[in-house]
C-alpha positions as CSV (number, residue, x, y, z in Angstrom):
1,M,-111.3,36.8,11.9
2,P,-111.9,40.5,12.6
3,I,-109.4,43.2,11.6
4,F,-109.1,45.5,14.5
5,L,-109.3,49.2,13.7
6,Q,-109.1,50.9,17.0
7,N,-107.2,50.2,20.2
8,P,-109.0,49.6,23.5
9,T,-109.1,52.7,25.6
10,Q,-108.2,51.2,28.9
11,S,-104.7,51.5,30.5
12,K,-102.2,48.8,30.0
13,A,-102.4,47.6,33.6
14,A,-106.2,47.5,33.6
15,S,-106.5,45.7,30.2
16,K,-103.8,43.1,30.9
17,H,-106.1,40.5,32.4
18,R,-109.5,41.7,31.3
19,T,-111.7,41.6,28.2
20,V,-111.6,44.9,26.4
21,K,-113.7,46.4,23.6
22,S,-112.4,47.4,20.2
23,L,-113.7,48.4,16.8
24,A,-113.3,45.8,14.1
25,A,-114.0,45.4,10.4
26,I,-115.9,42.1,10.1
27,A,-116.7,40.3,6.8
28,D,-120.5,40.1,6.7
29,G,-120.7,37.1,4.3
30,K,-122.4,39.3,1.7
31,G,-119.3,40.8,0.1
32,S,-118.9,43.7,2.4
33,F,-117.3,44.7,5.8
34,V,-119.3,45.8,8.8
35,I,-117.6,48.1,11.4
36,D,-118.7,46.9,14.8
37,T,-117.5,46.8,18.4
38,V,-116.2,43.4,19.5
39,D,-114.9,42.0,22.8
40,V,-111.2,41.0,22.9
41,R,-110.6,38.4,25.6
42,A,-107.7,38.5,27.9
43,P,-104.6,36.6,26.6
44,L,-104.3,33.0,27.6
45,T,-101.1,31.3,28.8
46,G,-98.4,31.7,26.1
47,E,-100.3,34.6,24.3
48,V,-99.9,38.3,24.4
49,R,-102.1,41.3,23.6
50,V,-100.5,43.6,21.1
51,R,-101.4,47.3,20.9
52,L,-101.9,48.4,17.3
53,P,-102.2,52.2,17.1
54,T,-103.6,52.0,13.5
55,A,-104.7,49.4,11.0
56,G,-106.2,49.4,7.6
57,I,-107.9,47.2,5.0
58,C,-106.0,46.7,1.7
59,H,-107.4,45.8,-1.7
60,T,-106.5,42.1,-1.2
61,D,-108.7,42.1,2.0
62,H,-111.6,43.5,0.0
63,A,-110.9,41.2,-3.0
64,S,-111.1,38.1,-0.7
65,L,-114.8,38.9,0.0
66,N,-115.7,37.9,-3.6
């Protein structure tokens, strides 16, 4: 599961029902993270999209790669 680092840049109204782009730290399967742009789909029934102004990777996230 990606760890999102940057919020989508679209307005709340525009992004409510659309797929948006976000930067994510993704485990590459080789013991590292890759920063890449991912598509975040619109929420399904019973789900919500949460805006996270900032996020980070802690040492336990990094340790889980090994």
